[in-house]
C-alpha positions as a Python dict, from the first residue, in 0.01 Angstrom:
ca = {
    (1, 'M'): (0, 0, 0),
    (2, 'P'): (152, 337, -99),
    (3, 'V'): (247, 575, 182),
    (4, 'H'): (172, 947, 161),
    (5, 'N'): (288, 1246, 361),
    (6, 'A'): (-22, 1233, 582),
    (7, 'D'): (64, 873, 679),
    (8, 'I'): (417, 971, 781),
    (9, 'A'): (285, 1269, 977),
    (10, 'A'): (35, 1045, 1156),
    (11, 'V'): (310, 803, 1261),
    (12, 'F'): (527, 1085, 1395),
    (13, 'S'): (231, 1242, 1578),
    (14, 'E'): (143, 914, 1747),
    (15, 'I'): (505, 861, 1848),
    (16, 'A'): (510, 1210, 1999),
    (17, 'D'): (185, 1146, 2187),
    (18, 'R'): (305, 815, 2328),
    (19, 'L'): (646, 951, 2423),
    (20, 'E'): (482, 1245, 2601),
    (21, 'I'): (246, 1016, 2791),
    (22, 'E'): (552, 816, 2899),
    (23, 'D'): (716, 1140, 3020),
    (24, 'A'): (1002, 1116, 2769),
    (25, 'N'): (1255, 1394, 2711),
    (26, 'P'): (1048, 1697, 2601),
    (27, 'F'): (1301, 1790, 2333),
    (28, 'R'): (1264, 1444, 2181),
    (29, 'V'): (886, 1478, 2186),
    (30, 'R'): (907, 1819, 2021),
    (31, 'A'): (1135, 1683, 1749),
    (32, 'Y'): (866, 1432, 1647),
    (33, 'R'): (588, 1692, 1668),
    (34, 'N'): (784, 1933, 1450),
    (35, 'A'): (860, 1654, 1204),
    (36, 'A'): (491, 1560, 1185),
    (37, 'R'): (396, 1922, 1126),
    (38, 'M'): (663, 1973, 861),
    (39, 'V'): (582, 1654, 668),
    (40, 'G'): (206, 1713, 687),
    (41, 'E'): (244, 2055, 526),
    (42, 'L'): (525, 1970, 286),
    (43, 'G'): (440, 2053, -73),
    (44, 'R'): (643, 1758, -206),
    (45, 'S'): (578, 1384, -176),
    (46, 'V'): (823, 1219, 63),
    (47, 'R'): (761, 887, -110),
    (48, 'T'): (868, 1041, -442),
    (49, 'M'): (1172, 1197, -277),
    (50, 'V'): (1276, 856, -140),
    (51, 'E'): (1223, 691, -479),
    (52, 'Q'): (1441, 960, -640),
    (53, 'G'): (1713, 923, -377),
    (54, 'A'): (1668, 1277, -244),
    (55, 'D'): (1846, 1384, 74),
    (56, 'L'): (1575, 1387, 341),
    (57, 'D'): (1822, 1527, 594),
    (58, 'A'): (1796, 1860, 410),
    (59, 'L'): (1432, 1901, 514),
    (60, 'P'): (1376, 2145, 805),
    (61, 'G'): (1427, 1978, 1143),
    (62, 'I'): (1502, 1636, 992),
    (63, 'G'): (1828, 1476, 1099),
    (64, 'P'): (1965, 1133, 1008),
    (65, 'D'): (1750, 949, 1267),
    (66, 'L'): (1420, 1100, 1153),
    (67, 'A'): (1519, 1068, 787),
    (68, 'G'): (1583, 698, 843),
    (69, 'K'): (1243, 656, 1005),
    (70, 'M'): (1078, 836, 714),
    (71, 'R'): (1238, 591, 471),
    (72, 'E'): (1127, 305, 697),
    (73, 'I'): (767, 431, 699),
    (74, 'V'): (767, 470, 320),
    (75, 'A'): (887, 111, 288),
    (76, 'T'): (667, -55, 553),
    (77, 'G'): (388, 185, 649),
    (78, 'S'): (510, 206, 1008),
    (79, 'C'): (833, 200, 1207),
    (80, 'A'): (983, -17, 1478),
    (81, 'L'): (974, 259, 1741),
    (82, 'L'): (599, 308, 1707),
    (83, 'E'): (534, -66, 1722),
    (84, 'R'): (740, -88, 2042),
    (85, 'L'): (559, 206, 2199),
    (86, 'R'): (222, 53, 2111),
    (87, 'K'): (314, -257, 2310),
    (88, 'E'): (393, -48, 2617),
    (89, 'L'): (54, 130, 2635),
    (90, 'P'): (-300, 35, 2525),
    (91, 'P'): (-364, 109, 2158),
    (92, 'T'): (-656, 342, 2236),
    (93, 'I'): (-477, 553, 2496),
    (94, 'T'): (-391, 838, 2258),
    (95, 'E'): (-763, 893, 2187),
    (96, 'L'): (-789, 1053, 2531),
    (97, 'L'): (-569, 1339, 2412),
    (98, 'A'): (-848, 1450, 2178),
    (99, 'L'): (-1045, 1575, 2478),
    (100, 'P'): (-998, 1939, 2583),
    (101, 'G'): (-807, 1972, 2910),
    (102, 'I'): (-668, 1619, 2898),
    (103, 'G'): (-297, 1649, 2836),
    (104, 'P'): (-33, 1374, 2845),
    (105, 'K'): (34, 1411, 3220),
    (106, 'R'): (-333, 1361, 3301),
    (107, 'V'): (-363, 1069, 3061),
    (108, 'R'): (-66, 910, 3236),
    (109, 'A'): (-224, 966, 3580),
    (110, 'L'): (-564, 836, 3472),
    (111, 'H'): (-412, 523, 3322),
    (112, 'H'): (-188, 459, 3623),
    (113, 'E'): (-450, 527, 3892),
    (114, 'L'): (-771, 401, 3728),
    (115, 'D'): (-648, 190, 3434),
    (116, 'V'): (-843, 419, 3199),
    (117, 'Q'): (-777, 323, 2839),
    (118, 'T'): (-1071, 459, 2640),
    (119, 'I'): (-1299, 763, 2636),
    (120, 'E'): (-1590, 539, 2740),
    (121, 'Q'): (-1395, 420, 3045),
    (122, 'L'): (-1304, 779, 3130),
    (123, 'Q'): (-1670, 882, 3114),
    (124, 'Q'): (-1766, 596, 3343),
    (125, 'A'): (-1494, 690, 3593),
    (126, 'A'): (-1619, 1050, 3595),
    (127, 'Q'): (-1981, 939, 3642),
    (128, 'Q'): (-1877, 726, 3939),
    (129, 'G'): (-1684, 1011, 4103),
    (130, 'C'): (-1350, 830, 4086),
    (131, 'I'): (-1150, 1103, 3916),
    (132, 'R'): (-1177, 1369, 4186),
    (133, 'A'): (-976, 1148, 4423),
    (134, 'I'): (-667, 1156, 4199),
    (135, 'H'): (-404, 1407, 4304),
    (136, 'G'): (-418, 1718, 4085),
    (137, 'F'): (-775, 1665, 3959),
    (138, 'G'): (-1059, 1749, 4199),
    (139, 'P'): (-1440, 1788, 4155),
    (140, 'K'): (-1418, 2077, 3907),
    (141, 'T'): (-1184, 1888, 3675),
    (142, 'E'): (-1401, 1579, 3705),
    (143, 'E'): (-1704, 1780, 3597),
    (144, 'Q'): (-1513, 1924, 3298),
    (145, 'I'): (-1406, 1573, 3195),
    (146, 'L'): (-1764, 1449, 3221),
    (147, 'R'): (-1884, 1727, 2991),
    (148, 'A'): (-1597, 1670, 2747),
    (149, 'T'): (-1653, 1295, 2721),
    (150, 'A'): (-2028, 1340, 2676),
    (151, 'A'): (-1973, 1595, 2399),
    (152, 'H'): (-1720, 1371, 2227),
    (153, 'L'): (-1927, 1053, 2243),
    (154, 'N'): (-2248, 1228, 2138),
    (155, 'L'): (-2085, 1411, 1850),
    (156, 'K'): (-2307, 1366, 1546),
    (157, 'H'): (-2115, 1577, 1298),
    (158, 'P'): (-1915, 1383, 1037),
    (159, 'R'): (-1541, 1411, 1046),
    (160, 'R'): (-1395, 1716, 879),
    (161, 'F'): (-1042, 1762, 750),
    (162, 'R'): (-822, 2068, 746),
    (163, 'R'): (-819, 2250, 415),
    (164, 'V'): (-451, 2171, 360),
    (165, 'D'): (-525, 1796, 385),
    (166, 'G'): (-814, 1827, 143),
    (167, 'L'): (-596, 2018, -101),
    (168, 'A'): (-326, 1751, -89),
    (169, 'V'): (-578, 1476, -164),
    (170, 'A'): (-746, 1678, -439),
    (171, 'E'): (-418, 1764, -611),
    (172, 'S'): (-315, 1398, -613),
    (173, 'L'): (-651, 1278, -743),
    (174, 'L'): (-687, 1551, -1005),
    (175, 'A'): (-341, 1480, -1142),
    (176, 'F'): (-437, 1112, -1164),
    (177, 'L'): (-771, 1182, -1332),
    (178, 'R'): (-619, 1420, -1587),
    (179, 'S'): (-384, 1141, -1694),
    (180, 'V'): (-673, 903, -1773),
    (181, 'P'): (-732, 859, -2148),
    (182, 'G'): (-1026, 1061, -2275),
    (183, 'V'): (-1046, 1303, -1983),
    (184, 'V'): (-1084, 1661, -2109),
    (185, 'Q'): (-1121, 1849, -1783),
    (186, 'A'): (-1100, 1764, -1410),
    (187, 'E'): (-1166, 2014, -1130),
    (188, 'A'): (-1244, 2029, -759),
    (189, 'A'): (-1575, 2168, -638),
    (190, 'G'): (-1749, 2182, -301),
    (191, 'S'): (-1623, 2346, 16),
    (192, 'L'): (-1263, 2293, -92),
    (193, 'R'): (-1308, 2519, -392),
    (194, 'R'): (-1480, 2774, -169),
    (195, 'M'): (-1166, 2754, 47),
    (196, 'R'): (-1344, 2672, 371),
    (197, 'D'): (-1095, 2607, 650),
    (198, 'T'): (-1222, 2250, 683),
    (199, 'V'): (-1372, 2010, 430),
    (200, 'G'): (-1592, 1704, 465),
    (201, 'D'): (-1655, 1507, 148),
    (202, 'L'): (-1443, 1597, -153),
    (203, 'D'): (-1635, 1676, -473),
    (204, 'L'): (-1463, 1635, -810),
    (205, 'L'): (-1597, 1691, -1162),
    (206, 'V'): (-1472, 1562, -1497),
    (207, 'T'): (-1567, 1588, -1859),
    (208, 'A'): (-1452, 1302, -2077),
    (209, 'R'): (-1488, 1172, -2428),
    (210, 'P'): (-1710, 865, -2489),
    (211, 'G'): (-1542, 541, -2389),
    (212, 'S'): (-1307, 696, -2134),
    (213, 'P'): (-1234, 455, -1846),
    (214, 'V'): (-1228, 742, -1596),
    (215, 'M'): (-1486, 595, -1355),
    (216, 'D'): (-1317, 254, -1348),
    (217, 'R'): (-977, 413, -1294),
    (218, 'F'): (-1114, 635, -1017),
    (219, 'V'): (-1253, 349, -806),
    (220, 'G'): (-923, 167, -862),
    (221, 'F'): (-711, 457, -735),
    (222, 'E'): (-434, 337, -504),
    (223, 'D'): (-568, 519, -195),
    (224, 'V'): (-924, 383, -216),
    (225, 'R'): (-1023, 176, 86),
    (226, 'R'): (-1391, 120, 3),
    (227, 'V'): (-1615, 177, -301),
    (228, 'L'): (-1956, 316, -211),
    (229, 'A'): (-2098, 359, -561),
    (230, 'H'): (-1974, 296, -914),
    (231, 'G'): (-2183, 412, -1207),
    (232, 'A'): (-2138, 558, -1552),
    (233, 'S'): (-2164, 921, -1438),
    (234, 'K'): (-2107, 907, -1064),
    (235, 'A'): (-1879, 716, -830),
    (236, 'S'): (-1811, 749, -458),
    (237, 'V'): (-1522, 607, -259),
    (238, 'V'): (-1375, 628, 89),
    (239, 'L'): (-999, 678, 103),
    (240, 'R'): (-763, 524, 355),
    (241, 'N'): (-764, 844, 561),
    (242, 'G'): (-1144, 823, 596),
    (243, 'M'): (-1225, 1101, 349),
    (244, 'Q'): (-1515, 1037, 112),
    (245, 'V'): (-1463, 1149, -248),
    (246, 'D'): (-1747, 1184, -499),
    (247, 'L'): (-1669, 1201, -871),
    (248, 'R'): (-1921, 1313, -1128),
    (249, 'A'): (-1881, 1300, -1505),
    (250, 'V'): (-2077, 1572, -1681),
    (251, 'P'): (-2118, 1674, -2047),
    (252, 'G'): (-1894, 1957, -2164),
    (253, 'E'): (-2190, 2177, -2249),
    (254, 'S'): (-2308, 2151, -1886),
    (255, 'F'): (-1974, 2180, -1711),
    (256, 'G'): (-2016, 2542, -1597),
    (257, 'A'): (-2361, 2483, -1452),
    (258, 'A'): (-2247, 2162, -1282),
    (259, 'W'): (-1931, 2324, -1143),
    (260, 'L'): (-2136, 2609, -998),
    (261, 'Y'): (-2399, 2372, -858),
    (262, 'F'): (-2154, 2132, -691),
    (263, 'T'): (-1930, 2413, -564),
    (264, 'G'): (-2219, 2552, -361),
    (265, 'S'): (-2281, 2663, -105),
    (266, 'K'): (-2634, 2530, -81),
    (267, 'A'): (-2756, 2867, 47),
    (268, 'H'): (-2591, 3049, -245),
    (269, 'N'): (-2744, 2809, -495),
    (270, 'I'): (-3093, 2850, -349),
    (271, 'A'): (-3064, 3229, -362),
    (272, 'L'): (-2937, 3211, -722),
    (273, 'R'): (-3223, 2984, -827),
    (274, 'R'): (-3472, 3223, -666),
    (275, 'L'): (-3323, 3509, -866),
    (276, 'A'): (-3350, 3300, -1183),
    (277, 'Q'): (-3716, 3226, -1112),
    (278, 'E'): (-3787, 3599, -1094),
    (279, 'R'): (-3662, 3617, -1454),
    (280, 'G'): (-3865, 3319, -1567),
    (281, 'L'): (-3559, 3094, -1575),
    (282, 'K'): (-3459, 2767, -1414),
    (283, 'I'): (-3104, 2677, -1305),
    (284, 'N'): (-2984, 2328, -1224),
    (285, 'E'): (-2665, 2127, -1264),
    (286, 'Y'): (-2732, 2078, -1634),
    (287, 'G'): (-2773, 2439, -1739),
    (288, 'V'): (-3001, 2742, -1747),
    (289, 'Y'): (-3347, 2689, -1896),
    (290, 'R'): (-3618, 2923, -2022),
    (291, 'R'): (-3982, 2825, -2018),
    (292, 'V'): (-4128, 2779, -2364),
    (293, 'Q'): (-4452, 2639, -2486),
    (294, 'G'): (-4453, 2269, -2427),
    (295, 'G'): (-4149, 2258, -2199),
    (296, 'A'): (-3816, 2428, -2136),
    (297, 'E'): (-3538, 2550, -2363),
    (298, 'R'): (-3175, 2527, -2251),
    (299, 'I'): (-3004, 2862, -2310),
    (300, 'T'): (-2658, 2820, -2153),
    (301, 'G'): (-2445, 2627, -1907),
    (302, 'E'): (-2101, 2579, -2064),
    (303, 'T'): (-1931, 2815, -1817),
    (304, 'E'): (-2006, 2963, -1476),
    (305, 'V'): (-1974, 3310, -1628),
    (306, 'S'): (-2256, 3231, -1870),
    (307, 'V'): (-2481, 3108, -1588),
    (308, 'Y'): (-2435, 3423, -1383),
    (309, 'R'): (-2474, 3639, -1692),
    (310, 'A'): (-2808, 3472, -1766),
    (311, 'V'): (-2949, 3615, -1442),
    (312, 'G'): (-2788, 3955, -1493),
    (313, 'L'): (-2491, 3913, -1261),
    (314, 'P'): (-2115, 3928, -1302),
    (315, 'F'): (-1904, 3626, -1207),
    (316, 'I'): (-1892, 3571, -830),
    (317, 'E'): (-1570, 3423, -695),
    (318, 'P'): (-1615, 3080, -528),
    (319, 'E'): (-1483, 3204, -192),
    (320, 'L'): (-1778, 3447, -165),
    (321, 'R'): (-2055, 3198, -237),
    (322, 'E'): (-2203, 3166, 112),
    (323, 'D'): (-2519, 3380, 75),
    (324, 'R'): (-2368, 3653, 290),
    (325, 'G'): (-2468, 3941, 67),
    (326, 'E'): (-2265, 3849, -241),
    (327, 'L'): (-2565, 3834, -475),
    (328, 'E'): (-2686, 4179, -371),
    (329, 'A'): (-2330, 4314, -400),
    (330, 'A'): (-2304, 4162, -748),
    (331, 'R'): (-2636, 4314, -851),
    (332, 'Q'): (-2523, 4658, -729),
    (333, 'G'): (-2172, 4633, -878),
    (334, 'R'): (-2011, 4627, -531),
    (335, 'L'): (-1829, 4294, -540),
    (336, 'P'): (-1486, 4325, -379),
    (337, 'L'): (-1171, 4294, -589),
    (338, 'L'): (-1038, 4010, -377),
    (339, 'L'): (-683, 3988, -250),
    (340, 'Q'): (-433, 3793, -460),
    (341, 'R'): (-99, 3640, -368),
    (342, 'T'): (85, 3888, -589),
    (343, 'D'): (-56, 4174, -379),
    (344, 'L'): (159, 4081, -79),
    (345, 'R'): (482, 4279, -46),
    (346, 'G'): (611, 4124, 276),
    (347, 'D'): (562, 3888, 569),
    (348, 'L'): (555, 4029, 923),
    (349, 'H'): (574, 3711, 1133),
    (350, 'V'): (846, 3449, 1085),
    (351, 'H'): (1083, 3254, 1309),
    (352, 'T'): (1449, 3152, 1285),
    (353, 'L'): (1701, 2926, 1454),
    (354, 'D'): (1723, 3182, 1733),
    (355, 'S'): (1402, 3036, 1880),
    (356, 'D'): (1207, 2741, 1735),
    (357, 'G'): (1267, 2799, 1364),
    (358, 'H'): (1478, 2579, 1139),
    (359, 'D'): (1663, 2832, 924),
    (360, 'T'): (1889, 3132, 969),
    (361, 'I'): (1793, 3495, 921),
    (362, 'E'): (1984, 3495, 592),
    (363, 'A'): (1810, 3180, 467),
    (364, 'M'): (1465, 3317, 554),
    (365, 'A'): (1543, 3645, 382),
    (366, 'A'): (1666, 3468, 68),
    (367, 'A'): (1350, 3255, 61),
    (368, 'A'): (1134, 3566, 99),
    (369, 'R'): (1314, 3726, -195),
    (370, 'E'): (1254, 3413, -405),
    (371, 'Q'): (885, 3438, -313),
    (372, 'G'): (880, 3789, -459),
    (373, 'L'): (858, 3965, -123),
    (374, 'D'): (1027, 4297, -54),
    (375, 'Y'): (1053, 4270, 324),
    (376, 'L'): (1042, 4016, 604),
    (377, 'A'): (1004, 4067, 979),
    (378, 'I'): (1198, 3833, 1208),
    (379, 'T'): (971, 3772, 1507),
    (380, 'D'): (1118, 3497, 1721),
    (381, 'H'): (951, 3402, 2048),
    (382, 'S'): (1017, 3589, 2372),
    (383, 'R'): (1172, 3444, 2686),
    (384, 'R'): (857, 3306, 2853),
    (385, 'L'): (848, 3024, 2598),
    (386, 'A'): (1162, 2863, 2736),
    (387, 'M'): (1079, 2532, 2566),
    (388, 'V'): (1134, 2698, 2228),
    (389, 'H'): (1443, 2887, 2341),
    (390, 'G'): (1265, 3223, 2353),
    (391, 'L'): (1474, 3540, 2349),
    (392, 'D'): (1553, 3744, 2659),
    (393, 'P'): (1658, 4111, 2628),
    (394, 'V'): (2028, 4027, 2591),
    (395, 'R'): (1977, 3772, 2312),
    (396, 'L'): (1723, 3995, 2137),
    (397, 'A'): (1969, 4287, 2144),
    (398, 'K'): (2230, 4065, 1979),
    (399, 'Q'): (1977, 3960, 1715),
    (400, 'I'): (1890, 4325, 1645),
    (401, 'D'): (2257, 4403, 1581),
    (402, 'R'): (2291, 4094, 1364),
    (403, 'I'): (1990, 4197, 1151),
    (404, 'D'): (2154, 4535, 1093),
    (405, 'R'): (2464, 4359, 963),
    (406, 'V'): (2255, 4124, 746),
    (407, 'N'): (2074, 4422, 590),
    (408, 'E'): (2408, 4576, 496),
    (409, 'R'): (2482, 4272, 280),
    (410, 'L'): (2134, 4192, 147),
    (411, 'R'): (2003, 4297, -191),
    (412, 'G'): (1642, 4279, -304),
    (413, 'V'): (1482, 4228, 38),
    (414, 'T'): (1484, 4413, 373),
    (415, 'V'): (1478, 4237, 709),
    (416, 'L'): (1271, 4410, 976),
    (417, 'K'): (1341, 4371, 1348),
    (418, 'G'): (1056, 4227, 1549),
    (419, 'I'): (955, 3985, 1823),
    (420, 'E'): (658, 3760, 1895),
    (421, 'V'): (622, 3863, 2255),
    (422, 'D'): (406, 3674, 2501),
    (423, 'I'): (103, 3856, 2638),
    (424, 'L'): (104, 3774, 3008),
    (425, 'E'): (-212, 3704, 3205),
    (426, 'D'): (-233, 4064, 3330),
    (427, 'G'): (-198, 4205, 2977),
    (428, 'T'): (162, 4318, 3015),
    (429, 'L'): (429, 4204, 2771),
    (430, 'D'): (703, 3951, 2832),
    (431, 'L'): (987, 4197, 2755),
    (432, 'P'): (1061, 4550, 2881),
    (433, 'D'): (1006, 4870, 2682),
    (434, 'S'): (1379, 4937, 2686),
    (435, 'I'): (1439, 4656, 2434),
    (436, 'L'): (1102, 4668, 2252),
    (437, 'Q'): (1162, 5031, 2152),
    (438, 'R'): (1458, 4921, 1940),
    (439, 'L'): (1234, 4712, 1714),
    (440, 'D'): (1044, 4794, 1397),
    (441, 'L'): (734, 4610, 1521),
    (442, 'V'): (608, 4403, 1814),
    (443, 'V'): (378, 4108, 1750),
    (444, 'G'): (188, 4017, 2068),
    (445, 'A'): (47, 3670, 2123),
    (446, 'V'): (-134, 3462, 2384),
    (447, 'H'): (33, 3125, 2442),
    (448, 'H'): (-104, 3027, 2784),
    (449, 'R'): (-413, 3057, 3005),
    (450, 'F'): (-654, 3008, 2718),
    (451, 'N'): (-938, 2924, 2958),
    (452, 'L'): (-981, 3263, 3124),
    (453, 'A'): (-1337, 3392, 3151),
    (454, 'R'): (-1459, 3602, 2858),
    (455, 'A'): (-1438, 3935, 3041),
    (456, 'K'): (-1092, 3863, 3182),
    (457, 'Q'): (-951, 3734, 2853),
    (458, 'T'): (-1089, 4037, 2670),
    (459, 'E'): (-941, 4277, 2923),
    (460, 'R'): (-609, 4097, 2892),
    (461, 'L'): (-598, 4171, 2519),
    (462, 'L'): (-717, 4529, 2560),
    (463, 'R'): (-440, 4599, 2812),
    (464, 'A'): (-186, 4438, 2581),
    (465, 'I'): (-296, 4657, 2290),
    (466, 'D'): (-257, 4958, 2521),
    (467, 'Q'): (109, 4878, 2584),
    (468, 'R'): (334, 5148, 2446),
    (469, 'H'): (518, 4919, 2204),
    (470, 'F'): (251, 4695, 2054),
    (471, 'T'): (188, 4660, 1682),
    (472, 'I'): (4, 4343, 1577),
    (473, 'L'): (-219, 4102, 1768),
    (474, 'A'): (-109, 3758, 1648),
    (475, 'H'): (-354, 3470, 1586),
    (476, 'P'): (-618, 3672, 1774),
    (477, 'T'): (-851, 3391, 1888),
    (478, 'G'): (-591, 3122, 1956),
    (479, 'R'): (-773, 2845, 1776),
    (480, 'L'): (-608, 2534, 1636),
    (481, 'I'): (-840, 2376, 1381),
    (482, 'G'): (-968, 2041, 1505),
    (483, 'E'): (-752, 2062, 1818),
    (484, 'R'): (-836, 2371, 2021),
    (485, 'E'): (-1141, 2594, 2021),
    (486, 'P'): (-1095, 2972, 2011),
    (487, 'Y'): (-1062, 3129, 2352),
    (488, 'D'): (-1365, 3330, 2455),
    (489, 'I'): (-1327, 3702, 2385),
    (490, 'D'): (-1536, 3998, 2279),
    (491, 'L'): (-1368, 4024, 1940),
    (492, 'L'): (-1564, 4329, 1829),
    (493, 'R'): (-1446, 4518, 2137),
    (494, 'V'): (-1088, 4409, 2074),
    (495, 'L'): (-1103, 4520, 1710),
    (496, 'R'): (-1245, 4859, 1799),
    (497, 'H'): (-976, 4908, 2061),
    (498, 'A'): (-707, 4816, 1807),
    (499, 'R'): (-849, 5071, 1564),
    (500, 'Q'): (-847, 5344, 1831),
    (501, 'R'): (-490, 5260, 1925),
    (502, 'G'): (-374, 5239, 1562),
    (503, 'C'): (-275, 4872, 1594),
    (504, 'F'): (-337, 4580, 1360),
    (505, 'V'): (-463, 4224, 1380),
    (506, 'E'): (-313, 3919, 1218),
    (507, 'L'): (-454, 3665, 981),
    (508, 'N'): (-219, 3381, 1063),
    (509, 'A'): (-182, 3167, 748),
    (510, 'H'): (-55, 2855, 922),
    (511, 'P'): (-288, 2576, 799),
    (512, 'A'): (-369, 2468, 1154),
    (513, 'R'): (-466, 2822, 1256),
    (514, 'L'): (-615, 3033, 973),
    (515, 'D'): (-687, 3279, 1251),
    (516, 'L'): (-870, 3518, 1197),
    (517, 'D'): (-1151, 3314, 1045),
    (518, 'D'): (-1351, 3442, 750),
    (519, 'T'): (-1630, 3616, 942),
    (520, 'A'): (-1376, 3783, 1173),
    (521, 'C'): (-1191, 3912, 865),
    (522, 'Q'): (-1516, 4070, 748),
    (523, 'M'): (-1560, 4220, 1094),
    (524, 'A'): (-1208, 4369, 1090),
    (525, 'K'): (-1272, 4516, 744),
    (526, 'A'): (-1601, 4667, 859),
    (527, 'E'): (-1432, 4822, 1163),
    (528, 'G'): (-1149, 4969, 957),
    (529, 'V'): (-874, 4761, 1116),
    (530, 'L'): (-595, 4659, 880),
    (531, 'V'): (-519, 4287, 872),
    (532, 'S'): (-160, 4164, 859),
    (533, 'L'): (-151, 3840, 659),
    (534, 'N'): (151, 3643, 783),
    (535, 'S'): (289, 3294, 739),
    (536, 'D'): (418, 3234, 1094),
    (537, 'A'): (688, 3045, 903),
    (538, 'H'): (932, 2831, 1101),
    (539, 'S'): (1134, 2740, 792),
    (540, 'A'): (1195, 2873, 443),
    (541, 'L'): (947, 2618, 306),
    (542, 'D'): (673, 2750, 536),
    (543, 'L'): (656, 3078, 345),
    (544, 'D'): (438, 2882, 101),
    (545, 'D'): (168, 2892, 370),
    (546, 'L'): (92, 3250, 270),
    (547, 'Q'): (-130, 3103, 0),
    (548, 'H'): (-354, 2943, 264),
    (549, 'G'): (-397, 3284, 423),
    (550, 'I'): (-492, 3432, 86),
    (551, 'G'): (-781, 3186, 60),
    (552, 'Q'): (-901, 3281, 407),
    (553, 'A'): (-869, 3653, 332),
    (554, 'R'): (-1072, 3613, 13),
    (555, 'R'): (-1347, 3434, 207),
    (556, 'G'): (-1344, 3735, 439),
    (557, 'W'): (-1401, 3978, 148),
    (558, 'L'): (-1058, 4135, 200),
    (559, 'E'): (-912, 4350, -75),
    (560, 'K'): (-560, 4474, -124),
    (561, 'A'): (-623, 4795, 70),
    (562, 'D'): (-754, 4599, 370),
    (563, 'V'): (-424, 4416, 424),
    (564, 'L'): (-133, 4587, 599),
    (565, 'N'): (151, 4408, 423),
    (566, 'T'): (35, 4480, 69),
    (567, 'R'): (198, 4821, 116),
    (568, 'T'): (545, 4907, 0),
    (569, 'L'): (809, 4931, 268),
    (570, 'G'): (805, 5308, 232),
    (571, 'L'): (433, 5320, 310),
    (572, 'L'): (454, 5049, 576),
    (573, 'R'): (718, 5206, 798),
    (574, 'P'): (509, 5512, 901),
    (575, 'L'): (219, 5283, 992),
    (576, 'L'): (443, 5067, 1209),
    (577, 'A'): (607, 5373, 1366),
    (578, 'R'): (268, 5497, 1489),
    (579, 'T'): (251, 5204, 1732),
    (580, 'M'): (614, 5215, 1845),
}
């Protein structure tokens, strides 16, 4: 069975979980977590790299040991270390980590004290009042665990995947389908095309010449675990990662109508059909029809543009199709000119070897230049995050001087001096003004105490924004997609305070964050707060993540003028100076 990047990432993640539960060296645990993250987001196939004899050691954070394990996983689907760790703890033990508030230390305690191995057993222990007796837990924690287990076990929503995982699957499948004899066109539709931050089922469309074996080839794709349906025009399969993929073959003359229909959203399609009915037309996946005596006459459907034109509208970008006012905006000629990747002039949040990054300042700057960026802000972590070797004032001062020397040598890109400084619980910053005032910008972030009450968490951010040297609020809600819910804040109040102070908010483009979300981006735009779209890159390769942020920004109706780092360096510096 072929092994893909997601398989390798899953193995490394499980190793990290099991090592952490066993209280292994935290640096060893972090090495596996970083490797899982890097491989999961890598734009190249590790399997192909192995087959071509590429040097895996050159990948960020991958030394000889991890490279060897990657080759082992490609060859066997697993590795000896994981198999050994699975023998030491029950196979289901890592499922407990999916519950909020249940970290590795608590999993270890629950297993040792109560022999808890599954979420069902944990729920039973909480119902029986056994958990409160364990040192470090108590009645309040027991109640939280009871609520968490009930929510998890009663969850009725189907599994959703991060956008980046859906994109990887779609790119692989589309490349495969386009290679099938007779296939003319193959495209993704559904929530993936609308660039939602998570996707459920994957919807693909093809047009093909008569006799093409595309449906047979699709159900025989190497990653298919189960075939749900197999017909002449539609087939459905479940892949090994649990994702369902639906493929539809449509006639060329109907492709535009079908692409629009299966892209959705459902609410957008309903509103569009209602508009068509007002004009005496009917829209479905086959085309646009006009009522005539004795039936209906098909008038168009080859392209999406033609479908929209039939109802008197300009083309509406897929990211906007959520029935959030896009049809009215189209009718009034007010559709936004959505942000594009080429609009970005710089990146204001990246990390280097000085904290938890994998590349030097020079390497990050060179990669930014290759990406067509004019400037790059180095924003390593501050001292509170000791686990990632955060910078204290002395080390930051040395980095500032080093950046000055780097800029003397660089051509084609400018390195800005910054820091990702921890926002402490009382809203103060992790570093003193005496060192922050030497920087070009200060990116403030919450990395602990996510569970504060709404009022307290909001006040924390407001006080942070009020600090004399504060520029950008990083990943403002703290969410990790599928792992951690946003912390509870009054976001509107925070945005209005940022506007009054002249500060900015970040759209963090890391695929696990995409924070701000789309509706929050719209809120920032409405409140007149500029959004800084940043990669949060920890290696040169991570600068590619900017594209994920572009998709999120487009869903949030953001245009070039709404984004801070679309400005030239000459226009950017005065804006940054206002907050410093």
